[in-house]
VEXDREN-2710 file (C-alpha; in Angstrom, 1 decimal):
% VEXDREN-2710
k/r/px/py/pz
1/MET/2.4/-40.3/11.1
2/LYS/5.7/-39.5/11.4
3/THR/6.1/-39.2/7.5
4/ASN/3.2/-36.6/7.4
5/THR/5.1/-34.8/10.5
6/ILE/8.4/-34.5/8.2
7/LEU/6.4/-33.5/5.2
8/LEU/4.4/-30.8/7.1
9/LEU/7.7/-29.6/8.5
10/LEU/9.6/-29.5/5.2
11/LEU/6.9/-27.8/3.7
12/PHE/6.5/-25.0/6.7
13/PHE/10.5/-24.7/6.2
14/LEU/10.2/-24.1/2.2
15/SER/7.6/-21.5/2.9
16/SER/9.4/-19.6/5.4
17/LYS/12.4/-19.7/3.6
18/THR/10.7/-18.2/0.4
19/SER/8.8/-15.5/2.4
20/ALA/12.5/-14.4/4.1
21/GLN/13.9/-14.4/0.6
22/THR/11.3/-11.6/-0.5
23/PRO/12.6/-8.0/0.0
24/GLY/10.2/-5.7/2.3
25/VAL/7.9/-8.7/3.7
26/ASN/9.0/-7.3/7.3
27/LEU/9.5/-3.6/6.9
28/PHE/6.0/-3.2/4.9
29/ASP/4.2/-5.7/7.1
30/ASP/1.0/-3.4/8.0
31/SER/-0.4/-5.4/10.9
32/PHE/1.3/-3.2/13.2
33/VAL/3.0/0.3/13.5
34/HIS/6.7/-0.2/13.2
35/GLU/9.3/2.1/15.2
36/ILE/12.1/3.6/13.4
37/ARG/14.7/5.8/15.2
38/LEU/16.8/8.3/13.8
39/THR/20.1/9.1/15.7
40/SER/22.0/11.9/14.5
41/TYR/25.8/12.6/14.7
42/TYR/25.6/15.9/15.3
43/SER/23.8/18.7/16.8
44/GLY/21.5/20.5/14.3
45/PHE/20.8/17.7/12.1
46/TRP/16.9/18.6/11.5
47/ASP/18.4/22.3/10.7
48/THR/20.9/20.6/8.0
49/LEU/17.8/18.6/6.4
50/THR/16.0/21.5/6.0
51/LEU/18.8/23.9/4.5
52/ASN/19.7/21.1/2.4
53/TYR/16.1/21.1/1.1
54/LEU/15.6/25.0/1.0
55/PHE/18.8/25.5/-0.9
56/SER/17.8/22.7/-3.6
57/PHE/14.8/24.7/-4.2
58/ASN/16.6/27.9/-4.1
59/PHE/14.4/29.2/-1.2
60/ASN/11.6/30.0/-3.6
61/GLN/9.9/26.5/-4.3
62/GLN/12.1/26.5/-7.9
63/GLN/14.4/23.1/-8.0
64/ILE/17.9/23.6/-8.8
65/ARG/19.4/20.5/-7.9
66/ASP/19.1/17.2/-6.2
67/ILE/18.2/17.1/-2.5
68/PRO/21.4/16.2/-0.6
69/TYR/21.5/13.7/2.2
70/ALA/22.8/13.8/5.7
71/PRO/24.2/10.8/7.4
72/ALA/22.2/9.1/10.5
73/ILE/22.1/5.8/12.4
74/ILE/18.8/4.3/11.9
75/SER/16.7/1.5/14.1
76/VAL/13.4/-0.2/12.4
77/ASP/12.0/-2.3/15.2
78/GLY/15.6/-3.0/16.7
79/MET/17.5/-3.8/13.4
80/VAL/20.4/-0.9/13.3
81/ARG/22.2/0.4/10.5
82/ASP/24.6/3.3/10.8
83/SER/25.6/5.7/8.1
84/ALA/22.1/5.9/6.4
85/GLY/21.5/8.7/4.3
86/VAL/18.4/10.9/5.4
87/ARG/16.9/13.9/3.1
88/HIS/13.7/15.8/3.1
89/LYS/11.6/15.0/0.0
90/GLY/8.4/15.9/-1.8
91/PHE/7.1/19.3/-3.0
92/ASN/3.3/20.2/-1.8
93/SER/3.9/17.6/1.2
94/TRP/7.2/19.4/2.3
95/TRP/5.9/23.2/2.0
96/SER/2.3/22.5/3.1
97/SER/3.1/20.7/6.4
98/GLY/5.7/21.2/9.4
99/LYS/6.2/17.4/9.6
100/LYS/8.6/17.0/6.9
101/PRO/8.3/13.9/4.5
102/MET/11.7/12.0/4.0
103/LYS/13.5/9.4/2.3
104/ILE/16.1/7.1/3.6
105/ASP/18.7/5.7/1.6
106/LEU/21.0/2.8/3.3
107/ASN/23.4/3.1/0.1
108/GLU/24.3/6.8/0.4
109/TYR/27.5/6.0/2.7
110/LYS/28.0/2.6/2.6
111/SER/27.6/0.5/-0.5
112/GLY/25.6/-2.4/-0.4
113/GLN/23.8/-2.0/3.2
114/LYS/20.1/-2.8/3.4
115/LEU/17.6/-3.3/5.7
116/ASP/15.3/-6.5/5.0
117/LYS/16.9/-6.6/1.7
118/GLU/15.5/-3.0/0.8
119/LYS/18.3/-0.3/-0.1
120/LYS/15.7/2.6/0.0
121/PHE/12.4/3.6/1.5
122/ASN/10.3/6.7/1.9
123/LEU/8.7/8.0/5.1
124/HIS/5.6/10.1/4.1
125/ASN/4.0/12.7/6.3
126/GLY/0.2/12.5/4.9
127/ALA/0.0/16.2/4.1
128/ALA/-3.6/17.2/3.0
129/ASP/-4.9/13.8/4.5
130/PRO/-6.1/14.1/7.5
131/THR/-7.3/10.0/7.6
132/MET/-3.3/9.2/7.0
133/LEU/-5.3/6.3/5.0
134/ARG/-5.7/7.5/1.7
135/GLU/-2.4/6.5/-0.1
136/ASN/-2.3/3.2/2.0
137/LEU/-6.1/2.3/0.6
138/SER/-5.2/3.4/-2.9
139/TYR/-2.1/1.3/-3.4
140/ARG/-3.8/-1.5/-1.8
141/ILE/-6.8/-1.2/-4.4
142/LEU/-4.4/-0.5/-7.2
143/ARG/-2.6/-4.1/-6.2
144/GLU/-5.7/-5.9/-5.8
145/MET/-6.7/-4.6/-9.1
146/GLY/-3.4/-6.2/-10.6
147/ILE/-0.9/-3.1/-10.6
148/LYS/2.3/-3.0/-9.6
149/ALA/2.1/-0.4/-6.7
150/PRO/4.4/0.1/-3.8
151/ARG/3.6/-1.3/-0.7
152/THR/2.9/0.7/2.7
153/ALA/2.8/0.3/6.3
154/PHE/2.8/2.8/9.1
155/ALA/5.4/3.7/11.4
156/ALA/6.3/5.7/14.7
157/VAL/9.2/8.0/14.0
158/TYR/11.9/9.5/16.7
159/LEU/14.7/11.8/16.2
160/ASP/17.5/11.5/18.9
161/ASP/14.5/9.9/21.2
162/GLN/12.1/12.8/20.6
163/TYR/8.9/11.5/19.0
164/ILE/8.1/13.3/15.5
165/GLY/4.9/12.0/14.4
166/LEU/3.2/9.1/12.8
167/TYR/4.5/8.4/9.1
168/ARG/3.5/6.5/6.1
169/LEU/6.3/3.7/5.2
170/VAL/6.3/3.8/1.4
171/GLU/8.3/0.9/-0.8
172/GLN/10.6/2.8/-3.3
173/VAL/10.2/2.2/-7.0
174/ASP/13.8/0.9/-7.8
175/ASN/15.4/-2.2/-8.9
176/THR/14.2/-3.8/-5.6
177/PHE/10.8/-3.3/-6.5
178/LEU/11.3/-4.7/-9.9
179/ASP/12.8/-7.8/-9.0
180/VAL/9.7/-8.2/-6.3
181/ASN/7.1/-7.2/-8.9
182/TYR/8.4/-8.6/-12.4
183/GLY/11.4/-11.1/-11.2
184/ASN/14.0/-8.8/-12.9
185/HIS/15.3/-5.3/-13.5
186/ALA/17.0/-6.0/-16.9
187/GLY/14.8/-3.3/-18.5
188/ASN/15.1/0.3/-17.9
189/LEU/13.3/2.5/-15.5
190/TYR/12.3/5.8/-16.0
191/GLU/10.6/8.4/-13.6
192/GLN/8.7/11.6/-14.3
193/HIS/11.2/14.0/-12.4
194/SER/10.0/17.6/-13.3
195/PRO/11.3/20.4/-11.5
196/GLY/9.0/21.7/-8.4
197/SER/5.4/21.0/-9.2
198/GLY/5.7/20.7/-12.9
199/GLY/4.7/17.8/-15.0
200/PHE/5.1/16.0/-18.3
201/ASP/2.8/14.7/-20.8
202/LEU/4.9/12.5/-22.7
203/SER/5.1/14.6/-25.4
204/TRP/7.5/13.8/-28.5
205/LEU/10.3/16.2/-28.3
206/GLY/12.7/14.6/-30.7
207/ASN/15.4/12.0/-30.8
208/ASP/18.1/13.8/-28.4
209/PRO/17.6/12.5/-24.9
210/ALA/18.5/15.7/-23.7
211/ALA/15.2/17.4/-24.2
212/TYR/13.7/15.2/-22.0
213/SER/16.1/15.5/-19.3
214/ASN/14.2/18.3/-17.1
215/ASN/11.2/16.0/-17.0
216/ILE/11.9/12.3/-16.9
217/GLN/15.0/10.7/-14.9
218/LYS/16.3/7.4/-15.8
219/VAL/16.4/5.6/-12.7
220/ASN/18.4/2.5/-13.3
221/ASN/21.2/1.2/-16.1
222/GLU/22.7/5.1/-15.7
223/ALA/25.9/4.3/-17.3
224/ALA/24.7/2.8/-20.6
225/ASN/22.6/6.0/-20.8
226/ASP/20.7/4.8/-23.5
227/TRP/17.2/5.9/-23.8
228/THR/16.4/4.3/-27.3
229/ASP/13.4/2.5/-25.6
230/LEU/11.6/5.5/-24.3
231/LEU/12.3/7.7/-27.5
232/HIS/10.6/4.8/-29.6
233/LEU/7.6/4.3/-27.0
234/LEU/6.9/8.3/-27.2
235/GLU/7.4/8.3/-31.3
236/VAL/4.8/5.6/-31.4
237/LEU/2.4/7.6/-29.4
238/GLN/3.0/10.6/-31.6
239/THR/2.8/9.3/-35.0
240/ASN/1.1/5.6/-34.7
241/PRO/-0.9/5.4/-31.6
242/ALA/-3.1/2.5/-33.3
243/ALA/0.3/0.3/-32.6
244/LEU/0.7/1.3/-29.1
245/ASN/-0.1/-1.6/-27.3
246/THR/2.6/-3.4/-29.0
247/VAL/5.2/-1.3/-27.0
248/PHE/2.9/-0.2/-23.8
249/ASP/0.4/-2.2/-21.9
250/VAL/-2.5/0.0/-22.6
251/PRO/-5.1/-2.2/-20.7
252/GLU/-3.0/-1.8/-17.5
253/PHE/-2.9/2.1/-17.8
254/LEU/-6.4/2.2/-18.2
255/LYS/-7.2/0.7/-15.3
256/VAL/-4.6/2.8/-13.2
257/PHE/-6.6/6.1/-15.2
258/ALA/-10.0/4.7/-14.2
259/PHE/-9.1/4.4/-10.4
260/ASP/-7.5/7.8/-10.7
261/GLN/-10.6/9.4/-11.8
262/ALA/-12.9/7.0/-9.5
263/SER/-11.1/8.1/-6.5
264/GLY/-11.0/12.0/-7.4
265/ASN/-7.3/11.8/-7.2
266/LEU/-5.9/15.5/-7.8
267/ASP/-2.4/14.8/-8.7
268/PHE/-2.2/12.2/-11.3
269/TYR/-1.2/12.3/-15.1
270/ASN/-4.4/13.7/-16.6
271/THR/-4.6/16.6/-13.8
272/THR/-1.0/17.5/-13.5
273/GLY/1.1/15.3/-15.3
274/ARG/2.8/14.0/-12.6
275/ASN/3.7/11.1/-10.5
276/TYR/4.1/8.2/-12.6
277/ALA/7.2/5.6/-14.0
278/LEU/7.7/3.6/-16.4
279/TYR/9.4/0.1/-16.9
280/HIS/10.5/-1.5/-20.1
281/ASP/10.0/-5.4/-19.1
282/ILE/12.4/-6.7/-21.6
283/SER/12.5/-10.0/-19.8
284/GLY/8.7/-10.5/-19.6
285/ASP/6.2/-9.1/-22.5
286/GLY/8.9/-6.7/-23.9
287/ARG/6.4/-3.8/-23.4
288/PHE/6.5/-0.8/-20.9
289/HIS/4.5/-0.8/-18.0
290/TRP/2.9/2.1/-16.2
291/LEU/4.0/2.4/-12.5
292/PRO/1.8/4.7/-10.5
293/TRP/3.1/6.9/-7.6
294/ASP/2.0/9.3/-4.9
295/TYR/-1.6/8.8/-3.8
296/ASN/-2.2/11.2/-0.7
297/LEU/-4.8/13.4/-2.7
298/THR/-7.2/10.7/-3.8
299/PHE/-10.6/10.5/-2.1
300/ASN/-9.8/14.5/-1.0
301/ARG/-11.8/17.4/-0.3
302/ASP/-9.2/20.1/0.5
303/ASN/-8.9/19.0/4.3
304/PRO/-6.0/20.4/6.2
305/PRO/-3.5/17.7/7.4
306/ILE/-4.0/17.1/11.2
307/THR/-1.4/16.1/13.9
308/ILE/-1.3/12.7/14.7
309/PRO/-1.0/11.9/18.3
310/LYS/1.5/9.5/19.5
311/PRO/0.5/5.7/19.3
END
């Protein structure tokens, strides 16, 4: 009896330790509404975020630079980190709603700072989604289909003790995401990053990476600045599509494509050329993998966003 008890305790300890080592396991726990509190260092913080965004789009919805961050103290369920970077994000979701979407970067001002082993995460406002559920359900379904899709949860967000709304916590697609889903981040991660509402259809534009820089961003391994693998993928797609599955997981992409079609997604690769990333899993099967993003326009009937009351 004593031996069995010791074994059970040992198994529980190992299981708890494994769970604790997984980044984001607490942050993206969707069994309750998280509480996020932002505390500004100076007055006019929200105005700074707004002007940072507007100047980045030249006040006319044409993006001319990356959106700058501003510093704030952040508390998530009582876990406090100072000097966190906060900025507005998005395009249609920003312009169409008074409740602005945000990105949190814990490393912007303090290198190595993390929260639940995560460096970045997103606060989506649910624009054009009166249910506030479409993105959560979409990512959940995609994960059940075996697709590497971001985790989500809900959070009541406060700025300087004033409640500003219910937001959707969304996992950032970065090296931490790759470690969780692939067990490594050795390969290159690319993200569709066209200005404004533009998209990119993975056209072959030649061997100069600069030709793609307005539409594709290299998210990791930036110092190496080696785009050879992506250029090879695009060349195969253009010149030898019969061999595409040797360099790109085609069945995986078709699963995502089928879901996008079935869910009536209004803003994905086939409709706008937007909202995707590509990861070259050099430590796994050696192929590129399609990573879906931004699913607030699934199951959509052009309904306007609604104000979510304080939980």
